[in-house]
VEXSEMI-396200 format. One line per field, with one value per residue (C-alpha): residue number from 0; residue in three letters; y, x, z. Coordinates in steps of 0.5 Angstrom, whole numbers, plus 500, padded with zeros to 3 digits. Example, Ala and Ser with C-alpha at 12.3 -4.5 7.8 and 13.67 -1.06 7.14 Angstrom:
2
num = c(0	1)
residuo = c(ALA	SER)
north = c(491	498)
east = c(525	527)
up = c(516	514)
END
This chain:
391
num = c(0	1	2	3	4	5	6	7	8	9	10	11	12	13	14	15	16	17	18	19	20	21	22	23	24	25	26	27	28	29	30	31	32	33	34	35	36	37	38	39	40	41	42	43	44	45	46	47	48	49	50	51	52	53	54	55	56	57	58	59	60	61	62	63	64	65	66	67	68	69	70	71	72	73	74	75	76	77	78	79	80	81	82	83	84	85	86	87	88	89	90	91	92	93	94	95	96	97	98	99	100	101	102	103	104	105	106	107	108	109	110	111	112	113	114	115	116	117	118	119	120	121	122	123	124	125	126	127	128	129	130	131	132	133	134	135	136	137	138	139	140	141	142	143	144	145	146	147	148	149	150	151	152	153	154	155	156	157	158	159	160	161	162	163	164	165	166	167	168	169	170	171	172	173	174	175	176	177	178	179	180	181	182	183	184	185	186	187	188	189	190	191	192	193	194	195	196	197	198	199	200	201	202	203	204	205	206	207	208	209	210	211	212	213	214	215	216	217	218	219	220	221	222	223	224	225	226	227	228	229	230	231	232	233	234	235	236	237	238	239	240	241	242	243	244	245	246	247	248	249	250	251	252	253	254	255	256	257	258	259	260	261	262	263	264	265	266	267	268	269	270	271	272	273	274	275	276	277	278	279	280	281	282	283	284	285	286	287	288	289	290	291	292	293	294	295	296	297	298	299	300	301	302	303	304	305	306	307	308	309	310	311	312	313	314	315	316	317	318	319	320	321	322	323	324	325	326	327	328	329	330	331	332	333	334	335	336	337	338	339	340	341	342	343	344	345	346	347	348	349	350	351	352	353	354	355	356	357	358	359	360	361	362	363	364	365	366	367	368	369	370	371	372	373	374	375	376	377	378	379	380	381	382	383	384	385	386	387	388	389	390)
residuo = c(MET	LYS	ILE	LYS	GLY	LYS	ASN	LEU	TYR	ILE	GLY	SER	ALA	LEU	ILE	CYS	MET	MET	MET	PRO	GLU	SER	ILE	LYS	ASN	SER	PRO	ILE	GLY	ILE	ILE	SER	THR	ILE	VAL	ALA	LEU	LEU	MET	SER	ALA	ILE	ILE	ILE	VAL	PHE	GLU	TYR	LYS	LYS	ALA	GLN	LYS	GLY	PRO	ALA	LEU	PHE	PHE	LEU	ILE	THR	PHE	GLY	VAL	ILE	GLU	MET	ILE	ALA	THR	GLU	VAL	ASN	LYS	GLY	SER	ILE	MET	VAL	TRP	GLY	LYS	ASP	ILE	LEU	ILE	TYR	ILE	ALA	LEU	TYR	PHE	LEU	VAL	THR	GLY	GLN	LEU	SER	LYS	ASN	GLU	ASN	ASN	PHE	LEU	LYS	VAL	GLY	SER	LEU	VAL	LEU	GLU	THR	TYR	ILE	TYR	ILE	GLU	ILE	PHE	SER	VAL	PHE	THR	ASN	TRP	ASP	PHE	LEU	GLY	ASN	TYR	ASN	GLN	VAL	TYR	ILE	MET	LEU	PRO	CYS	LEU	VAL	ALA	MET	ILE	LEU	LEU	ILE	GLU	LYS	LYS	ASN	LYS	LYS	ASN	GLU	HIS	ASN	ARG	ARG	PHE	TRP	ARG	VAL	ILE	ILE	ILE	SER	VAL	ILE	ALA	CYS	PHE	PHE	ALA	GLN	ILE	LYS	TYR	GLY	THR	ASN	ASP	LEU	GLU	ALA	SER	PHE	LEU	MET	SER	VAL	GLY	ILE	LEU	ILE	LEU	PHE	LYS	VAL	PHE	PRO	LYS	ILE	CYS	ASN	ARG	ILE	SER	MET	LYS	MET	CYS	VAL	VAL	CYS	MET	ILE	PHE	ILE	ASN	VAL	THR	LEU	VAL	VAL	THR	GLN	SER	LEU	LEU	LYS	ASN	ARG	ILE	LEU	GLN	PHE	VAL	ILE	LEU	LYS	VAL	PHE	HIS	LYS	SER	LEU	ASN	LEU	THR	GLY	ARG	THR	ASP	LEU	TRP	SER	MET	SER	THR	TYR	THR	ILE	LEU	GLN	LYS	PRO	LEU	LEU	GLY	TYR	GLY	ILE	SER	TRP	GLU	GLY	LEU	ASN	ILE	TRP	GLY	GLY	GLN	PHE	VAL	PRO	HIS	ASN	GLN	PHE	LEU	TYR	LEU	ALA	CYS	MET	GLY	GLY	ILE	LEU	LEU	ILE	VAL	CYS	LEU	ILE	ALA	TRP	LEU	ILE	TYR	ILE	ALA	ASP	LYS	SER	ASP	LYS	PHE	TYR	LYS	GLY	GLN	SER	ARG	TYR	LYS	ILE	CYS	GLN	TYR	ALA	LEU	ILE	ALA	GLN	LEU	ILE	LEU	PHE	ILE	THR	LEU	SER	TYR	SER	TYR	GLU	GLN	LEU	ILE	SER	PHE	TRP	MET	MET	MET	ASP	ILE	ILE	SER	PHE	TYR	ALA	GLU	LYS	GLU	LYS	THR	SER	LYS	LYS	TRP	ILE	ILE	ASN	ARG	LYS	TYR	LYS	ILE	LYS	ARG	ARG	PHE)
north = c(840	837	829	828	822	824	826	819	816	820	820	812	811	815	811	805	807	810	804	805	800	799	796	792	788	787	781	784	786	781	784	791	789	786	792	797	793	792	800	801	797	801	807	806	804	810	815	813	817	823	822	826	821	825	825	824	818	815	817	813	807	807	807	801	797	799	796	790	788	789	785	780	779	779	774	778	778	780	780	785	790	789	791	797	799	798	803	808	808	808	814	818	817	819	825	827	825	828	835	835	835	836	840	844	837	833	838	839	831	830	835	832	825	827	832	827	821	826	828	820	819	824	822	814	815	818	812	807	805	808	809	810	805	810	816	819	819	825	829	827	828	835	838	835	837	844	845	843	848	853	851	851	858	861	858	860	866	865	867	860	856	861	859	852	853	855	850	844	847	849	842	838	841	841	834	832	835	831	825	825	826	820	816	819	823	829	833	834	832	837	836	837	843	846	843	847	853	853	852	858	862	861	863	869	872	869	875	873	866	866	869	863	858	850	848	851	848	841	842	844	838	833	837	836	829	827	831	828	821	824	828	826	830	836	835	838	845	848	852	846	842	848	848	840	840	847	848	842	838	832	828	829	823	826	820	815	817	818	811	808	813	810	803	804	807	801	796	800	799	792	792	799	798	795	795	789	790	791	786	789	788	794	794	789	794	794	787	789	791	799	803	808	814	818	817	817	812	808	808	806	800	798	800	802	808	807	808	815	817	816	820	826	826	827	832	836	835	838	844	846	846	849	854	856	856	860	867	870	864	862	855	852	855	852	845	847	849	843	838	842	841	833	833	836	830	826	828	825	820	814	811	804	804	804	810	814	815	823	824	821	825	831	829	827	834	838	834	835	843	843	838	842	848	845	842	848	853	848	848	856	856	850	854	861	857	854	861	864	859	861	868)
east = c(693	691	691	683	679	675	682	685	678	678	685	685	679	682	689	685	681	687	692	698	700	707	703	698	704	708	707	702	698	692	691	691	686	682	683	681	674	673	674	669	664	665	664	658	655	657	656	649	645	649	651	647	642	641	642	649	649	644	649	655	650	648	656	657	651	653	660	658	653	659	664	659	657	665	666	670	672	666	670	675	669	665	672	672	665	665	670	667	661	664	668	662	659	665	666	659	658	664	663	656	658	666	667	674	677	675	679	685	686	684	689	694	694	694	700	704	702	705	711	712	711	716	721	720	721	728	730	727	721	715	710	704	705	704	707	701	697	701	698	691	691	694	688	684	689	689	682	682	687	683	677	681	684	677	674	680	683	690	696	699	695	696	704	702	698	704	709	705	704	712	715	710	712	719	719	715	720	726	722	720	728	729	724	728	722	725	719	712	706	702	696	699	702	695	692	697	696	688	689	694	690	684	688	691	685	679	674	675	675	668	665	666	660	662	657	661	667	664	662	669	672	667	668	676	676	671	675	681	679	680	686	690	685	686	694	694	693	700	698	697	703	707	704	705	713	715	712	710	716	712	712	706	702	703	708	704	697	694	695	693	686	685	686	681	676	676	676	670	666	667	663	660	654	657	665	669	668	673	678	679	687	689	690	694	699	707	708	705	699	697	692	689	692	685	681	674	676	679	672	669	673	671	664	662	658	653	658	661	653	653	659	657	650	653	658	653	648	654	655	648	647	654	653	645	647	653	652	659	661	668	667	663	668	674	671	669	676	679	675	676	683	682	678	684	688	683	685	692	692	688	688	685	679	683	687	681	680	682	678	671	673	673	666	663	666	663	656	656	656	651	646	647	645	639	637	638	634	628	628	628	622	618	619	617	611	609	610	605	600	600	598)
up = c(717	723	723	725	725	719	715	716	713	707	706	707	702	697	697	697	691	687	689	685	680	683	689	685	682	688	692	696	690	691	699	696	692	697	702	696	695	703	703	697	701	707	704	700	707	711	705	702	706	705	698	693	689	682	675	676	679	674	669	673	674	666	664	669	666	659	660	664	658	653	657	658	651	649	654	658	666	670	676	673	671	678	682	678	678	685	686	681	685	692	689	688	694	698	694	694	701	704	700	703	710	710	704	707	710	703	699	703	704	697	694	699	696	689	690	694	688	683	687	688	681	679	683	682	674	675	680	674	679	676	682	678	673	667	667	663	670	672	667	668	676	675	673	679	684	681	682	689	690	687	691	697	696	694	701	705	701	703	699	701	696	691	692	692	685	682	685	683	676	675	678	674	667	669	671	666	661	664	664	657	655	660	655	649	646	648	648	652	650	646	649	656	655	652	659	663	659	660	667	668	663	668	674	671	667	671	669	662	662	666	660	656	656	658	653	648	651	651	644	641	645	642	635	635	637	631	626	629	626	619	621	615	611	616	615	608	611	611	618	621	618	621	628	628	626	628	635	638	634	632	626	621	623	630	633	630	633	626	625	631	631	624	626	632	628	624	630	633	626	627	634	634	639	645	643	646	653	659	657	651	650	645	638	634	630	629	632	638	642	643	646	641	644	644	650	647	642	647	651	644	643	650	650	643	641	647	652	649	648	656	657	653	656	663	660	657	663	667	663	662	670	672	666	669	676	675	678	680	684	681	684	678	673	677	676	669	667	670	667	660	661	662	656	652	655	652	645	644	651	653	660	662	666	673	671	670	678	678	672	675	681	677	674	681	684	679	679	686	686	680	683	690	687	684	690	694	689	689	697	697	692	696	703	700	697	704	707	702	704	711	709)
END
């Protein structure tokens, strides 16, 4: 890929917003945060006119406002909230602004940044460095990276992108397997295997997968996450017990996750509407503080039921629009399946507010395509109407 001014701008912006934890915790951590905030402000100014300003932006702002109120009510750090929400809004402006004017370059640079981050993290874990600060971020980045690769392949129709898809998948799975051995768990996250399986299934059988509605997939994801709250009752099923014990080599409490989910539910019920704010430090259990290991429960702890309702409304909006406008255009299905793969990870893993950058990037990309289609259709109808009036 040729190094151009636009490429440097996109790459620098993404690197600043996705600043690795190892750099944030280094002696230059404060400087890197300031640079990220300055870059975010610059992005908003430069991309404002090009960026889409539809319902997706409304959902993002609503999400941020709910989190701000929750943080303020719980006397948390508004400064930390302001930093994160500024980066989220800047990311939205960057993604939608660049896709509208510079789609091919954005996908190439974005995929290069994500792929580089994944490979550095894989290498760093074996050298006891941990570049990203949380190895699980490799899991959440992979679907977004795969989506970008498939979108580039669709646009350019080159076999090299097909090879790149399989290379990224194979390296990530093998490296993650050895990383789990290094950490002493000796097995991969079941949700990661399912997430990768969904991406491979779509790649190998696109025609079959294209028939599946995303609305149905989103409803299934919500149903699974709700039923997992009562996992203890589900585990009485012998078939489910066999799958957990023999196939995924997990204990019947899913390596302690059901205990965390139960405690998370109890914690949420203490402050169901707004949660505990962005400064929430985790569950006090087993003599320490732990995250819920379910992203929806984690978000509910930080922003209550209102935050979850906002996220689900955005997901349903995306699902409805992309299903509606899909007519043989595979880019919608590519984004849909990548997003579903990320939602599968939400079942057994949870990420901090900062670590969700690649998830929000995927949400921004699919929102852009859905709203772009909606806008273009309105324009065509209006144009036809004007032509008819002339005659």
